[in-house]
Each structure stands twice: as C-alpha cells, then as structure tokens.
VOBA-1610 file (N, C-alpha, C; in pm, whole numbers, padded with zeros to 5 digits, always signed):
BEGIN
Met-03283+00128+02272Met-03146+00067+02150Met-03019+00077+02279Ser-02921-00028+02280Ser-02816-00014+02354Ser-02716+00049+02288Asn-02606+00089+02407Asn-02480+00149+02372Asn-02364+00081+02418Arg-02237+00147+02383Arg-02101+00079+02444Arg-02124+00034+02540Thr-02175+00115+02629Thr-02141+00059+02751Thr-02202-00068+02837Ser-02317-00099+02766Ser-02385-00196+02781Ser-02312-00355+02719Val-02202-00317+02649Val-02110-00436+02624Val-02012-00460+02732Thr-02015-00594+02769Thr-01888-00594+02847Thr-01808-00738+02828Glu-01854-00776+02706Glu-01754-00882+02627Glu-01827-00912+02472Phe-01723-00935+02406Phe-01786-01000+02277Phe-01775-01135+02238Leu-01813-01177+02142Leu-01838-01331+02108Leu-01733-01335+02008Leu-01659-01408+02025Leu-01586-01416+01852Leu-01607-01550+01786Leu-01525-01565+01635Leu-01618-01666+01583Leu-01513-01750+01579Gly-01556-01901+01613Gly-01501-01998+01623Gly-01469-02053+01485Phe-01388-02136+01475Phe-01346-02203+01354Phe-01436-02346+01307Ser-01511-02380+01478Ser-01572-02567+01409Ser-01642-02522+01502Asp-01743-02626+01594Asp-01830-02590+01700Asp-01779-02764+01732Val-01758-02837+01630Val-01674-02982+01637Val-01542-03007+01745Arg-01587-03094+01864Arg-01493-03083+01963Arg-01372-03125+01900Glu-01349-03224+01795Glu-01239-03314+01753Glu-01138-03202+01657Leu-01208-03108+01607Leu-01195-03000+01515Leu-01142-02910+01566Gln-01170-02855+01681Gln-01177-02780+01787Gln-01028-02760+01830Ile-01008-02878+01864Ile-00819-02943+01919Ile-00727-02954+01828Leu-00781-02964+01683Leu-00716-02974+01552Leu-00671-02866+01519His-00770-02760+01550His-00762-02636+01545His-00618-02524+01617Phe-00638-02600+01727Phe-00555-02557+01789Phe-00424-02607+01815Val-00379-02713+01746Val-00263-02797+01747Val-00185-02713+01633Val-00304-02704+01525Val-00270-02615+01385Val-00193-02501+01428Phe-00287-02421+01499Phe-00218-02278+01532Phe-00086-02264+01637Leu-00118-02373+01734Leu+00043-02403+01819Leu+00103-02406+01732Leu+00139-02479+01660Leu+00263-02483+01522Leu+00345-02397+01466Ile+00217-02352+01419Ile+00195-02205+01326Ile+00254-02107+01446Tyr+00212-02078+01527Tyr+00253-01982+01616Tyr+00420-01999+01729Leu+00443-02137+01731Leu+00603-02160+01744Leu+00691-02133+01637Ala+00613-02191+01525Ala+00713-02195+01384Ala+00744-02013+01389Ala+00653-01933+01451Ala+00677-01797+01344Ala+00791-01752+01488Leu+00743-01766+01605Leu+00804-01732+01695Leu+00924-01789+01698Met+00995-01911+01673Met+01098-01975+01697Met+01187-01917+01525Gly+01129-01877+01431Gly+01159-01866+01324Gly+01262-01668+01308Asn+01158-01654+01387Asn+01189-01482+01440Asn+01287-01440+01523Leu+01242-01548+01609Leu+01372-01513+01756Leu+01548-01559+01672Leu+01531-01661+01596Leu+01672-01659+01536Leu+01747-01567+01466Ile+01626-01528+01351Ile+01657-01396+01288Ile+01676-01230+01383Ile+01616-01267+01471Ile+01723-01135+01602Ile+01834-01234+01666Ile+01810-01308+01720Ile+02003-01358+01789Ile+02086-01357+01642Val+02083-01402+01571Val+02165-01440+01462Val+02250-01256+01427Val+02129-01216+01386Val+02191-01102+01413Val+02243-01002+01456Ala+02219-01002+01609Ala+02262-00951+01705Ala+02421-00988+01765Phe+02398-01136+01723Phe+02536-01184+01776Phe+02664-01181+01632Asp+02634-01158+01488Asp+02687-01181+01441Asp+02718-01042+01375His+02877-01029+01401His+02890-00862+01371His+02871-00826+01223His+02911-00952+01126His+02861-00947+00974His+02762-00895+00919Leu+02644-00900+00989Leu+02506-00877+00950Leu+02493-00727+01049His+02612-00668+01101His+02529-00548+01137His+02553-00433+01098Thr+02467-00417+00940Thr+02420-00347+00854Thr+02253-00340+00857Pro+02274-00221+00774Pro+02123-00151+00766Pro+01997-00213+00739Met+01985-00306+00570Met+01907-00361+00625Met+01901-00516+00712Tyr+01982-00576+00776Tyr+01947-00639+00852Tyr+01900-00587+00986Phe+01921-00497+01033Phe+01876-00371+01126Phe+01734-00354+01108Phe+01682-00333+00994Phe+01579-00324+00942Phe+01493-00478+00974Leu+01597-00593+00962Leu+01511-00685+00931Leu+01465-00779+01105Thr+01601-00704+01139Thr+01549-00714+01325Thr+01442-00684+01355Asn+01415-00537+01334Asn+01252-00500+01373Asn+01166-00527+01293Leu+01175-00611+01182Leu+01045-00649+01111Leu+01026-00796+01198Ser+01115-00865+01225Ser+01131-00984+01286Ser+01085-00906+01468Ile+01054-00863+01527Ile+01002-00785+01661Ile+00844-00792+01595Leu+00824-00691+01513Leu+00733-00666+01460Leu+00629-00799+01446Asp+00668-00904+01326Asp+00650-01044+01364Asp+00581-01092+01476Ile+00645-01089+01568Ile+00647-01176+01698Ile+00498-01111+01756Gly+00516-00985+01770Gly+00395-00899+01819Gly+00264-00935+01728Ser+00266-00921+01585Ser+00149-00876+01524Ser+00102-01064+01556Ile+00177-01180+01535Ile+00134-01299+01565Ile+00059-01345+01714Ser+00119-01275+01817Ser+00069-01284+01942Ser-00027-01221+01967Val-00070-01134+01861Val-00194-01040+01943Val-00325-01152+01896Pro-00371-01198+01837Pro-00480-01301+01750Pro-00476-01425+01790Val-00350-01485+01766Val-00327-01674+01788Val-00328-01685+01955Pro-00278-01676+02031Pro-00294-01720+02147Pro-00468-01719+02216Lys-00488-01637+02183Lys-00661-01559+02256Lys-00717-01728+02135Ser-00706-01716+02055Ser-00797-01787+01906Ser-00764-01952+01985Met-00651-01961+01995Met-00586-02173+02085Met-00670-02128+02172Ala-00671-02070+02254Ala-00740-02037+02431Ala-00857-02097+02449Asn-00943-02002+02327Asn-01073-02052+02335Asn-01126-02117+02248Ser-01028-02243+02193Ser-01042-02339+02139Ser-01061-02427+02201Leu-00917-02471+02294Leu-00885-02534+02346Leu-00987-02507+02502Met-01077-02447+02522Met-01145-02411+02653Met-01294-02392+02612Asn-01300-02392+02447Asn-01436-02446+02407Asn-01549-02351+02415Thr-01500-02188+02444Thr-01583-02076+02479Thr-01504-02019+02367Arg-01630-01881+02358Arg-01568-01771+02211Arg-01558-01659+02277Ser-01534-01601+02395Ser-01545-01461+02443Ser-01434-01414+02465Ile-01467-01277+02475Ile-01332-01182+02492Ile-01373-01072+02544Ser-01303-00974+02642Ser-01375-00930+02714Ser-01344-00756+02669Tyr-01443-00662+02649Tyr-01436-00545+02613Tyr-01303-00494+02604Ser-01212-00504+02746Ser-01086-00435+02745Ser-00983-00530+02630Gly-01051-00634+02691Gly-00937-00771+02571Gly-00984-00715+02438Cys-01055-00677+02401Cys-01119-00633+02222Cys-01028-00520+02213Val-01074-00476+02275Val-00964-00334+02239Val-00837-00303+02239Ala-00749-00432+02333Ala-00578-00409+02340Ala-00580-00512+02188Gln-00697-00574+02176Gln-00616-00659+02014Gln-00620-00552+01908Val-00738-00475+01949Val-00712-00363+01811Val-00636-00297+01823Phe-00575-00243+01915Phe-00482-00135+01943Phe-00382-00226+01905Phe-00348-00330+01953Phe-00212-00376+01912Phe-00169-00455+01819Phe-00296-00519+01721Phe-00293-00566+01606Phe-00279-00435+01539Ile-00383-00354+01470Ile-00305-00229+01398Ile-00160-00149+01428Phe-00100-00154+01569Phe-00025-00071+01582Phe+00114-00223+01526Phe+00114-00309+01529Phe+00228-00395+01484Phe+00162-00415+01351Ala+00092-00406+01260Ala+00033-00416+01115Ala+00111-00309+01045Val+00070-00207+01100Val+00081-00085+01018Val+00250-00020+01095Thr+00325-00081+01181Thr+00458-00032+01206Thr+00571-00131+01083Glu+00460-00246+01088Glu+00513-00326+00953Glu+00527-00294+00805Tyr+00390-00251+00816Tyr+00420-00193+00636Tyr+00495-00069+00631Ser+00505-00038+00717Ser+00592+00137+00735Ser+00750+00078+00696Leu+00755-00028+00790Leu+00881-00022+00797Leu+00928-00139+00653Leu+00826-00211+00596Leu+00872-00205+00489Leu+00875-00148+00368Thr+00813-00041+00368Thr+00855+00082+00286Thr+00977+00118+00303Val+01068+00155+00393Val+01145+00196+00455Val+01255+00118+00397Met+01234-00043+00395Met+01316-00157+00350Met+01322-00131+00217Ala+01213-00089+00126Ala+01189-00047-00029Ala+01338+00014-00040Tyr+01303+00124+00009Tyr+01393+00258+00007Tyr+01544+00223+00028Asp+01582+00164+00134Asp+01699+00066+00138Asp+01769+00008+00029Arg+01692-00103-00005Arg+01744-00147-00132Arg+01709-00082-00236Tyr+01667+00020-00311Tyr+01700+00093-00395Tyr+01816+00154-00394Ile+01843+00268-00252Ile+01966+00335-00243Ile+02126+00223-00240Ala+02067+00091-00215Ala+02173+00029-00158Ala+02218-00035-00311Ile+02120-00054-00426Ile+02125-00130-00549Ile+02187-00025-00649Cys+02110+00064-00639Cys+02075+00212-00752Cys+02171+00309-00738Gln+02183+00311-00606Gln+02310+00434-00570Gln+02355+00424-00509Pro+02462+00285-00553Pro+02552+00207-00382Pro+02678+00328-00382Leu+02717+00401-00449Leu+02819+00486-00408Leu+02781+00613-00274His+02666+00629-00258His+02575+00753-00179His+02566+00649-00046Tyr+02532+00537-00043Tyr+02459+00385+00075Tyr+02532+00427+00159Lys+02624+00413+00164Lys+02691+00437+00333Lys+02635+00602+00429Arg+02669+00672+00297Arg+02631+00851+00344Arg+02479+00814+00362Val+02414+00795+00281Val+02222+00786+00325Val+02231+00712+00408Met+02271+00599+00413Met+02210+00513+00518Met+02294+00464+00640Asn+02335+00601+00714Asn+02406+00561+00834Asn+02344+00530+00928Arg+02397+00521+01068Arg+02366+00449+01137Arg+02259+00532+01195Thr+02273+00676+01230Thr+02203+00772+01237Thr+02057+00798+01221Ala+02033+00797+01041Ala+01988+00732+00979Ala+01889+00636+00985Cys+01914+00555+01012Cys+01838+00393+00998Cys+01751+00407+01161Val+01846+00421+01254Val+01722+00484+01357Val+01662+00553+01375Gln+01692+00687+01320Gln+01557+00795+01268Gln+01441+00761+01205Met+01489+00651+01109Met+01406+00609+01030Met+01246+00483+01084Ala+01325+00431+01132Ala+01299+00277+01205Ala+01204+00362+01337Ala+01252+00478+01442Ala+01238+00513+01534Ala+01108+00600+01461Ser+01072+00689+01370Ser+01020+00761+01333Ser+00851+00645+01295Ala+00912+00519+01254Ala+00789+00418+01171Ala+00687+00446+01321Trp+00814+00390+01423Trp+00696+00309+01552Trp+00621+00442+01601Met+00703+00546+01643Met+00615+00655+01703Met+00503+00719+01650Ser+00538+00738+01536Ser+00405+00781+01441Ser+00273+00689+01410Val+00280+00555+01421Val+00189+00471+01413Val+00126+00438+01528Phe+00230+00458+01674Phe+00144+00451+01792Phe+00043+00582+01783Val+00077+00685+01753Val-00009+00815+01762Val-00125+00748+01677Tyr-00104+00757+01567Tyr-00250+00631+01489Tyr-00306+00593+01552Thr-00258+00485+01582Thr-00315+00389+01679Thr-00384+00403+01767Ala-00350+00505+01830Ala-00418+00554+01983Ala-00576+00612+01922Leu-00530+00724+01801Leu-00662+00763+01744Leu-00759+00669+01684His-00680+00559+01596His-00779+00468+01503His-00906+00441+01646Thr-00845+00299+01706Thr-00852+00278+01823Thr-00945+00339+01892Gly-00935+00472+01956Gly-01040+00533+02047Gly-01144+00587+01977Asn-01100+00593+01809Asn-01212+00635+01769Asn-01326+00504+01746Thr-01294+00404+01719Thr-01364+00271+01678Thr-01435+00261+01826Phe-01394+00283+01923Phe-01433+00205+02045Phe-01523+00354+02115Ala-01554+00439+02024Ala-01598+00518+02044Ala-01757+00510+01994Leu-01780+00449+01938Leu-01914+00435+01849Leu-01987+00335+01982Ser-02125+00352+01907Ser-02213+00297+02036Ser-02262+00146+01908Phe-02222+00058+01968Phe-02255-00067+01965Phe-02449-00151+01967Cys-02495-00138+01885Cys-02639-00149+01873Cys-02657-00302+01801Gly-02538-00348+01776Gly-02600-00475+01652Gly-02569-00649+01737Gly-02574-00590+01889Gly-02515-00744+01986Gly-02358-00728+02006Asn-02334-00843+02032Asn-02209-00860+02049Asn-02115-00969+01993Met-02150-01009+01870Met-02122-01135+01814Met-01995-01089+01691Val-01879-01097+01719Val-01815-01065+01634Val-01823-01215+01522Asp-01823-01164+01371Asp-01810-01263+01270Asp-01613-01268+01236Gln-01524-01314+01341Gln-01419-01300+01276Gln-01334-01372+01443Phe-01191-01435+01356Phe-01153-01503+01524Phe-01060-01394+01607Phe-01093-01293+01577Phe-01032-01167+01653Phe-01084-01057+01644Cys-01066-00965+01739Cys-01136-00868+01696Cys-01121-00717+01614Glu-01142-00773+01516Glu-01119-00665+01351Glu-01203-00568+01340Ile-01148-00465+01322Ile-01229-00318+01313Ile-01368-00372+01208Pro-01324-00411+01050Pro-01415-00382+00969Pro-01586-00472+01053Gln-01517-00575+01103Gln-01647-00703+01178Gln-01726-00589+01312Leu-01627-00507+01352Leu-01685-00425+01472Leu-01783-00329+01453Leu-01738-00275+01327Leu-01820-00145+01265Leu-01955-00210+01272Lys-01969-00379+01223Lys-02107-00462+01125Lys-02180-00414+01314Leu-02131-00405+01405Leu-02196-00397+01508Leu-02292-00295+01589Thr-02186-00127+01496Thr-02182-00030+01520Thr-02342+00021+01508Cys-02423+00126+01547Cys-02528+00229+01483Cys-02505+00243+01362Ser-02634+00256+01291Ser-02631+00259+01150Ser-02572+00392+01102Asp-02573+00515+01172Asp-02523+00646+01160Asp-02429+00671+01190Ser-02335+00632+01291Ser-02253+00618+01387Ser-02122+00586+01359Tyr-02102+00521+01227Tyr-01961+00460+01206Tyr-01907+00527+01097Leu-02016+00610+00982Leu-01947+00692+00886Leu-01790+00769+00879Arg-01803+00810+01022Arg-01660+00897+01046Arg-01523+00758+01068Glu-01537+00642+01151Glu-01440+00558+01102Glu-01406+00465+00986Thr-01498+00437+00909Thr-01523+00423+00744Thr-01456+00499+00655Gly-01461+00657+00697Gly-01358+00753+00613Gly-01215+00720+00684Ile-01208+00694+00813Ile-01075+00683+00856Ile-01000+00559+00797Ile-01077+00447+00777Ile-01031+00293+00710Ile-00991+00344+00554Val-01066+00403+00501Val-01054+00495+00344Val-00923+00544+00325Phe-00920+00646+00428Phe-00775+00729+00387Phe-00670+00650+00433Ser-00662+00572+00539Ser-00559+00499+00561Ser-00503+00378+00488Thr-00654+00364+00372Thr-00616+00282+00287Thr-00525+00308+00172Cys-00554+00440+00100Cys-00499+00539+00037Cys-00338+00549+00076Leu-00297+00621+00174Leu-00173+00567+00245Leu-00113+00472+00222Gly-00193+00360+00257Gly-00101+00272+00225Gly-00091+00236+00118Phe-00175+00270+00046Phe-00146+00264-00170Phe-00053+00323-00189Ser-00027+00477-00137Ser+00076+00545-00176Ser+00210+00482-00128Cys+00224+00436-00044Cys+00321+00339+00033Cys+00376+00217-00103Phe+00270+00201-00094Phe+00278+00051-00223Phe+00331+00104-00376Val+00309+00219-00394Val+00312+00255-00535Val+00474+00323-00545Phe+00493+00341-00405Phe+00683+00362-00351Phe+00720+00282-00401Ile+00691+00156-00303Ile+00758+00019-00360Ile+00773-00012-00457Val+00657-00008-00547Val+00648-00054-00657Val+00771+00005-00754Val+00811+00174-00746Val+00804+00258-00871Val+00984+00205-00785Ser+00992+00192-00681Ser+01145+00129-00640Ser+01212+00056-00686Tyr+01173-00054-00736Tyr+01144-00197-00715Tyr+01154-00223-00913Val+01071-00154-00966Val+01108-00116-01133Val+01235-00061-01135Gln+01268+00062-01049Gln+01442+00084-01058Gln+01518-00004-01001Ile+01474-00052-00922Ile+01611-00147-00892Ile+01653-00249-00988Phe+01480-00342-01054Phe+01511-00454-01132Phe+01562-00408-01263Thr+01556-00243-01301Thr+01619-00236-01441Thr+01753-00169-01414Thr+01837-00161-01319Thr+01973-00125-01229Thr+02028-00285-01247Val+01942-00402-01203Val+01987-00513-01166Val+02009-00586-01313Leu+01956-00591-01434Leu+01950-00616-01578Leu+02071-00571-01620Arg+02115-00427-01572Arg+02242-00384-01623Arg+02386-00421-01534Ile+02372-00507-01452Ile+02471-00585-01402Ile+02516-00678-01415Pro+02671-00679-01511Pro+02720-00780-01619Pro+02807-00903-01526Ser+02797-00889-01388Ser+02813-01072-01335Ser+02673-01111-01276Glu+02664-01238-01324Glu+02511-01289-01300Glu+02587-01328-01139Gln+02660-01313-01089Gln+02631-01353-00960Gln+02580-01221-00861Gly+02658-01114-00903Gly+02587-00989-00855Gly+02430-00940-00861Arg+02402-00992-00980Arg+02219-01001-01091Arg+02099-01103-00917His+02230-01257-00936His+02134-01312-00842His+02132-01256-00682Lys+02247-01196-00690Lys+02275-01138-00536Lys+02143-01057-00485Ala+02118-00955-00585Ala+02067-00844-00568Ala+01903-00859-00561Leu+01880-00991-00665Leu+01718-01055-00654Leu+01671-01066-00582Ser+01798-01163-00496Ser+01752-01251-00413Ser+01707-01194-00249Thr+01777-01092-00249Thr+01686-00982-00144Thr+01568-00911-00197Cys+01520-00908-00323Cys+01459-00781-00347Cys+01306-00917-00399Phe+01300-01007-00409Phe+01193-01080-00456Phe+01086-01108-00331Pro+01185-01144-00238Pro+01166-01237-00113Pro+01043-01094-00055His+01121-00980-00016His+01041-00844-00002His+00951-00817-00100Leu+00939-00817-00189Leu+00831-00771-00261Leu+00682-00848-00217Ile+00733-01007-00228Ile+00647-01077-00211Ile+00565-01059-00102Val+00622-01049+00050Val+00536-00997+00157Val+00475-00914+00134Val+00538-00798+00091Val+00475-00697+00043Val+00330-00697+00004Ser+00353-00745-00132Ser+00214-00801-00192Ser+00141-00877-00135Leu+00140-00983-00046Leu+00052-01081+00028Leu+00004-00993+00155Phe+00061-00883+00192Phe+00036-00824+00289Phe-00071-00701+00273Phe-00059-00669+00158Phe-00129-00551+00153Phe-00251-00606+00068Phe-00239-00658-00036Phe-00337-00696-00098Phe-00479-00807+00024Thr-00388-00843+00105Thr-00474-00933+00174Thr-00593-00825+00223Ile-00529-00747+00327Ile-00529-00654+00414Ile-00668-00546+00390Thr-00613-00532+00250Thr-00691-00394+00162Thr-00819-00497+00146Phe-00815-00624+00113Phe-00993-00678+00090Phe-01029-00684+00199Ala-01000-00727+00290Ala-01001-00730+00394Ala-01130-00618+00494Tyr-01072-00482+00465Tyr-01087-00359+00516Tyr-01183-00262+00433Leu-01175-00316+00283Leu-01233-00253+00189Leu-01364-00313+00133Lys-01401-00422+00146Lys-01496-00519+00090Lys-01644-00500+00205Pro-01716-00509+00081Pro-01852-00479+00188Pro-01887-00585+00252Thr-01914-00543+00389Thr-01933-00657+00480Thr-02082-00693+00493Ser-02082-00841+00463Ser-02227-00864+00468Ser-02289-00932+00623Ser-02408-00956+00648Ser-02469-00992+00776Ser-02427-01100+00843Ser-02411-01201+00695Ser-02392-01356+00712Ser-02206-01372+00733Thr-02207-01432+00807Thr-02033-01537+00806Thr-01964-01579+00673Ser-01847-01535+00670Ser-01780-01560+00521Ser-01652-01649+00548Val-01682-01772+00469Val-01513-01839+00490Val-01433-01784+00464Leu-01429-01712+00318Leu-01329-01615+00230Leu-01302-01504+00380Asp-01385-01421+00409Asp-01313-01345+00555Asp-01247-01410+00633Leu-01271-01529+00695Leu-01159-01620+00784Leu-01056-01618+00717Met-01066-01620+00546Met-00919-01720+00530Met-00830-01610+00511Val-00908-01468+00498Val-00798-01363+00473Val-00776-01334+00533Ala-00815-01328+00684Ala-00738-01275+00786Ala-00640-01367+00870Val-00634-01538+00822Val-00560-01593+00843Val-00431-01548+00736Leu-00464-01520+00638Leu-00356-01518+00528Leu-00265-01362+00574Tyr-00366-01264+00621Tyr-00227-01154+00658Tyr-00227-01112+00798Cys-00235-01158+00839Cys-00232-01184+01004Cys-00134-01287+01052Val-00168-01436+01009Val-00082-01510+01061Val+00033-01583+00975Leu-00020-01602+00845Leu+00053-01637+00779Leu+00206-01566+00729Pro+00184-01429+00748Pro+00334-01331+00698Pro+00405-01365+00817Pro+00404-01339+00978Pro+00470-01390+01065Pro+00563-01524+01079Met+00500-01626+01005Met+00569-01738+00992Met+00647-01729+00906Met+00634-01694+00752Met+00651-01700+00634Met+00790-01617+00615Asn+00754-01447+00686Asn+00891-01402+00654Asn+01035-01482+00690Pro+01052-01493+00812Pro+01173-01608+00832Pro+01161-01740+00732Ile+01129-01766+00682Ile+01156-01844+00565Ile+01195-01782+00455Ile+01124-01672+00385Ile+01170-01678+00277Ile+01258-01572+00289Tyr+01309-01513+00409Tyr+01450-01422+00415Tyr+01610-01500+00474Ser+01515-01592+00544Ser+01670-01727+00553Ser+01662-01811+00437Met+01589-01796+00384Met+01604-01983+00280Met+01674-01917+00145Arg+01678-01762+00101Arg+01658-01705-00003Arg+01819-01590+00011Asn+01873-01607+00176Asn+02012-01534+00230Asn+02096-01585+00212Lys+02201-01608+00158Lys+02308-01709+00197Lys+02371-01632+00309Glu+02350-01538+00358Glu+02423-01457+00481Glu+02353-01480+00580Ile+02242-01542+00565Ile+02157-01558+00719Ile+02181-01687+00693Lys+02148-01770+00570Lys+02189-01930+00620Lys+02360-01951+00702Ala+02478-01870+00640Ala+02581-01867+00673Ala+02568-01848+00842Ala+02524-01753+00853Ala+02495-01726+01031Ala+02435-01828+01128Leu+02316-01894+01043Leu+02263-02011+01120Leu+02331-02136+01142Arg+02397-02133+01031Arg+02513-02274+01038Arg+02606-02260+01146Lys+02687-02137+01144Lys+02753-02109+01221Lys+02725-02090+01435Leu+02554-02033+01370Leu+02496-02018+01567Leu+02455-02213+01570Met+02410-02271+01486Met+02361-02420+01487Met+02527-02454+01557Ala+02626-02468+01467Ala+02742-02526+01508Ala+02881-02486+01684Gly+02764-02409+01698Gly+02846-02340+01856Gly+02929-02244+01842Arg+02992-02197+01712Arg+03093-02117+01734Arg+03065-01963+01717Leu+02950-01911+01674Leu+02904-01809+01686Leu+02926-01697+01809Phe+02879-01727+01924Phe+02913-01657+02042Phe+03033-01642+02087Ala+03173-01687+02067Ala+03284-01729+02089Ala+03336-01584+02002Lys+03289-01566+01904Lys+03347-01451+01801Lys+03238-01269+01790Thr+03122-01295+01903Thr+03089-01159+01883Thr+03154-01028+01980Glu+03137-00942+01868Glu+03174-00808+01894Glu+03064-00712+02023Gln+03102-00675+02087Gln+03031-00542+02183Gln+02958-00480+02072Ser+02997-00379+01948Ser+02877-00344+01906Ser+02732-00436+01870Ile+02653-00350+01906Ile+02524-00402+01838Ile+02440-00360+01669Phe+02510-00263+01606Phe+02500-00202+01512Phe+02607-00120+01421Cys+02689-00153+01317Cys+02776-00072+01280Cys+02753-00078+01133Leu+02825+00016+00998Leu+02799-00005+00886Leu+02908-00030+00840
//
C-alpha cells in the first residue's frame, strides 16, 4: 500500500484527447479568463477613482472583484496550459496550492456575499441607521474578519486533506484539484474526518444562505411598500443580481461537494465545476454593471477619459 509521500504529481482530467478540441478548450477558457479579468479590473478601477462610489456597497463589491480574480486564476490558467501543451500533470505542491487558494477565495467570497446581504438589509429596511451601522470602521472590520477567519479555516482544511494517505493512484477526475475528487484517491479508512469537515462546512454555509434568504424576504417586503416606482426599481436592481449570484454559487458547490462520488468520470461533475468556479467570476461584473446605473455611468465617464481628472484623494468615504 502506497502512502501520500510516494505521490509526486497528480494527473488532472482533460476536456478531450482530440488535439483540435484541446485547442478549442484553450481558446474558450482564454476568452472567459480575459473577460473575467477585464470586467473585475474595470469595477476595481471605477470604484477606486469615482468618489461617488465610495460607499459600503461598492467597497464590498471591490473586495468581491478581487476575490473573483483570485478564484478564477487558480484553476483556469493551469487547465489552459495543460490543454495547450497536451499534458495533464500537476505537481504535488501545485495541487496543494490549488486546493488552498481556491478554498480561500471561494469561501471568502461566500462570506462577503453574506455581509453584502446584511448591508442591503440595513440600507433598505433601516435606512435611518445605515450610516451609523455601516460606517467606515465597521465595513473594514467585516471585510477583514472575512478574509482572516477564512485564511485560518483554509489552512486547517487543506492541511487535513493532504495529511491523508493516497492509496488510489494519482488520477484526479476533475480539471483542477477538487477535494471530493482527491478524497476518492485516499484510503477507505482515512477520509472520514475530512468528510465530516465538509459536511460541517456545508451546514455553516447553509446557515449563511438562510440568513441571506431571510434578509431578502425582509428587503422585498419593505420594497413592496415603497410608494415610488423608481425607488422600488433601484432597490430591486441591486438585490436581484446579488441573490442570483449567491444561489448559483451555493447550490452548485454544495452539489459538487455533497453528492456521492463515483469511480467513473462524470460529465455532470465537470459541468458543475465549471459553473461554480469559472462562470461566477465572469458573470459577476456583467450582473452588477449591466443592472446598476451608477456603475454604468461611471464606466461611461471612464471610457470618455473624464474620470481621472476628477478623482479625489480619499479611497473610502460614506
């Protein structure tokens, strides 16, 4: 029986063995990756240079864009490189890095989405208390808490995963190092603790999801009482995209991590992984910018070249 010290590399799942399809996969992922980078970088730049967007909502949106860039940069470039060079290998240390950084960026993003739901709840349901509750210090503390607490969680989660013994070979049935697929390679009696951590994490994530849903129930109830149709539209335009992002992210990643693993490769596993690790970073800028008049107005100013001449020195104000 071999243990984890004998595993020096893993073999990732390729999208195809046909060379033409490998090139197609490279081109498609390259376009998606560039679109995600450009979209999220635009949001970061626009929020940073337009003082009208120096509010808590856009402060959190900037953090979300940074996390999106990080999360899509973990699996996609390696997958593109493997397709281009017609290889499937990833080093042991590279696999560890993929697991650590993907969990870190993904869980931090989900935590931030929960904070953003709270921000929208206070802004719409308790507007008179908004500036007091969501002040600069509170926003920075909430964002910093999400980043730092998830870092500790990720270190423990990753360390526990790679402390297991890999007895089932080194072929990972996914295009990146995904924990459920790695657990299929471990000894039958050694992965129960890690499975328990995944179940606990899912329960914690579900609690956050319930909090988000309850927040939006309160928000929608309040919005329906707004007499102004313009006011209702403005409130809903910032809430619906957020709810779509949260739902897509939560249900796809929950399906991927909790569904029973099989010994054979599943096209469904591949598609679900694409949905939760590739699609959201690309769609978030589109959802938030296309349905947000303030972002679109700031983008028009940026494209026209007038934004930088009117910037202020502050990076965050309420």
